[in-house]
C-alpha positions, 0 to 999 in steps of 0.5 A: 172090320167086316166082323165088328159090322156085322157086330153091329148090325146083328145088334141093332136087328136084335136089340134096336135102340134103347129110346125109341123105335124110330131111333133104332131104325134111324141108327140102322140106316146110317150103319147100312150107309156107312159101312154097308152090309157084309157079304162075300164075292158073291153077295151073300150075306146072313144078315141082309135080308133081315135089315131088308125085311126092317128097312121094308117094315115087312110084318111076320107071314107064317109060312102056312099063309105062303103054302095056302097060295102055292096050293091055290095052283095057276093063277090067271097069270100064270102062263105070262109069269112063266113065259117070263121067268125061264130068262130071268137072269139068265146070264148070271151063273150065281143066280142060277146056281141059287135060285131054281125056275120053280122057285121064281114061279111060284113066288111070283103065282103067289103075289098074283094071287095075293093081288088078285084076293086083296082087289076082290076083298076091295070090290066086294067090301070084305073085311079081308081076303076069301078063304084060300080054299075057295077055288078048286086046285089047279095044275101047278109045276114043282114043289114048294121048296120054302127052303130055297138053296138051289139052281135056276135061270136068269134074264137078259131082260128085254127093254121092250115092256108090255102089259103081261099077265094082268087080269082086267077089273071091273073099275078099268084098273088090272091086278096081278102080274106084269112083265118086269116083276120076275127081275123086280122078284129076283134079288129078293130070291137070292138074298132070302133064305126061304121062299117065304122070305122072298115072298113077304119082301116082295109083295111088301115091296109091290103093294106098299113101297111102290105099288104105282110100278106095278098097279094097272096095265098103264104102270103110271109109277114108271112112267112118272119116274121116268119124266122125273129122271129127265127133269132131274138130269135137267137140273144136275147136269144141263148139258148132257141133258140138252144134248140127249134132248136134241137127239130125242133121246128121253128117258122113256126110251132108255130108262124104262127097265131100270126104273121099273126094277130098281136098277136089277136089270144091269149086272153085276148082281152083287152091285145091285144088291149093294145098291138096293140096301141103300135104296131099302135104308133111305128109300127106292126114289132114290133109284131115279137119282141114281139113274141119273148118276149112272148117266153122269157117269158116262157124259163124257162117253155120251157127248162124245157120240154121235148116236148116244142111243147106241151107248144107252141100249145097255147101261155099263156095269153097275158101280154101286159104290159111285152110284150112291155117292153121286146121287147124294150129291144131286139131293141137295141141288133138286128142289123142294116141289121136285123132290116131293114128285120124287118121293111120291112118284110110285105110290 
């Protein structure tokens, strides 16, 4: 069966639909939902990164473009990035075997430069970012191993986030790296066959799909998402919602990392990858419903506890199959106006 599923996905990736591109994309989405993406026990798949690139609408990226960003050296966010990378998924041996800290650092640093260059282009009215050679090269650790298949470090992930490593700009916003981007980048690097692929997918995600999660020090998209988690829970499980309210447990307290990282902060990584397949197919906004699904799955335990904050300090291991099914069942219960807010909260 796995061979048949893989062949179908491969066909859709290579041929698409004879009718039109949109129909082909719909078929790919449904194939991901119905059959999943075949992978081994460590979540590795020859097809997953290509499916993600298509679902995210990632345009082709020249290796030279990525290497140019790497050669720019340390970005203004470099120290903050290095302060986080060694902790990224630090307890996951699969991640540590496959992804080096240097590789994660290079991708995050390159993204920080890309965000800064694009900001300068907008501020100065340039048609394209300034040439890469406009800054003198700085000292930078590690050589660009663009064929990434090596070891690294994993983060138990701090629950408290701050605006980390952003550079202030004249319009009151901030540009660059924010804490938590390291965990968000980790699954891309684990899945990709090269740093270039990981950079292309990750940078597309944070600049086009969910820019509100990392734009500026306020991270408004994350806070909008947290408020919506509270609303969704009140709609689908009023009793559980009311109980958490009496205990002062809003999503801002327990859900920040889950919103920002699309649940990548909750192991196991193999289940994170399966959940992301679904989120990239039908929209990362559905992650809010997936967070609520995790709460409902342990509702009896929460309701029986006089101190639910103890339970919600860390969510139980992800069960992507149950979470997806429950999240889908929630959709029909959400009023149209609230669902529109869910769809647009990360823009």
